[in-house]
C-alpha positions, 0 to 999 in steps of 0.5 A: 037781820042788819048786815049793813054799816054806815059807810062814808057815803051814807054818813055824808048824806046824814044831817044832825036832826036825822041822826038825833031822830035815829038815836031816839028811835033806837032808844024807843026800840030798846024800851019796847024790846023791838031791837034790830037783829044784827049780824055782828060778824058781817059788821065787823068784817065791813068796818075793818077798813075804816069807820064813819060813825054818825054820832059821839056820845059822852056817857057815865061809866055806869054799867047800867048804861050800855050806850050802844045797846040803849040806842040800839046801834051796831058796830061802827055806828057811834063813838062813845066816850065814858067817864064817871059823871059824864063831864068833858075834859081836854082829852074828851074834847079832843076825842069829840073834835076828832069824832066830828071834824076828822071822822065826820060825826053829825051829833054830840050827845052828853048823856047823864043818868038817873041816880048817878053815883058820881053826882051823889058823891059830889053832892056829899062832897066825898073825898077819896084818892083821885075821886076827889079831883074827879068830883071837882068837875061835877061841883059846879052843877051841885052849886048851881042847883037850888033846893028847899030840901037837904043838899045831899044824896039823900034828897032824890029830887036834888040829885035828879036836878044836879044830874040835869044841870051837870049835863047842861053845864057840860054842854056849855063848857064844850061850846066854850072850850072847843072853838072847833065844835062851836063853829061846826054847830054854828054852821049846822054841820053838827048838833050838840044835845043833852039827855038823861037815861032812866035806869028804871025804864031804859028811856032817854029824855032829851033836855 
C-alpha cells in the first residue's frame, strides 16, 4: 500500500520524460485493473503542509474522465484543470504557470477524449446561453478539420479528428500565449504534450 507522497525533494529530481512515463504507466495500470492500493488518509496527512505535484493536466469536465483515476495517481500527485472541451483560457494559463513556475510541476498535458460532447456541439454550431461563448474556443479546431463526409456530430470520424485538432491547437495556443511556459519548455524544465482518452477502453493515446 502506498503511503508516500511527492515531496519537494522528490519533485526536484524528476524530469519531464520521467513524469510522462509515470502517467502513461499509471494509465496502463488503470486499463489492466492493476492500480496501486493507496492509504489516502496517510497521503492527506502528509500533504496538509504543502504540495509538489509532478504535472498539470487540462481535461474536459466529462464525468467519464476522472483524471487522477485514469492515470492512477494519488493525493498531491497532479494538478487538474477542467473545462468543457479542454481548451486554454487566461485563467487556465495562469493556473498552468502557477503549477510549473511556482509549484514546480514538470509536465503540461492537454487531454481530450473520445466522443466529447462539447466538440460535438461545436461541430453542430449549437447556440445556447453561455455555451455559445464556450464553443467559440473549439470552433478553430472544427474549421481546421477536413472531411469527405458530413461536417456534423453525426460523422464519428469527423468528431474524432476535431477532438485531436482541438488538443493540438490548444497546445499551440498555450505556447503562443504563455511566454513563461514556452521558455520553460525551451529550457527543458517542462514538457507540453497532448493526448486523447478513450471512453471505450480507458486508454490514453499520446498525440
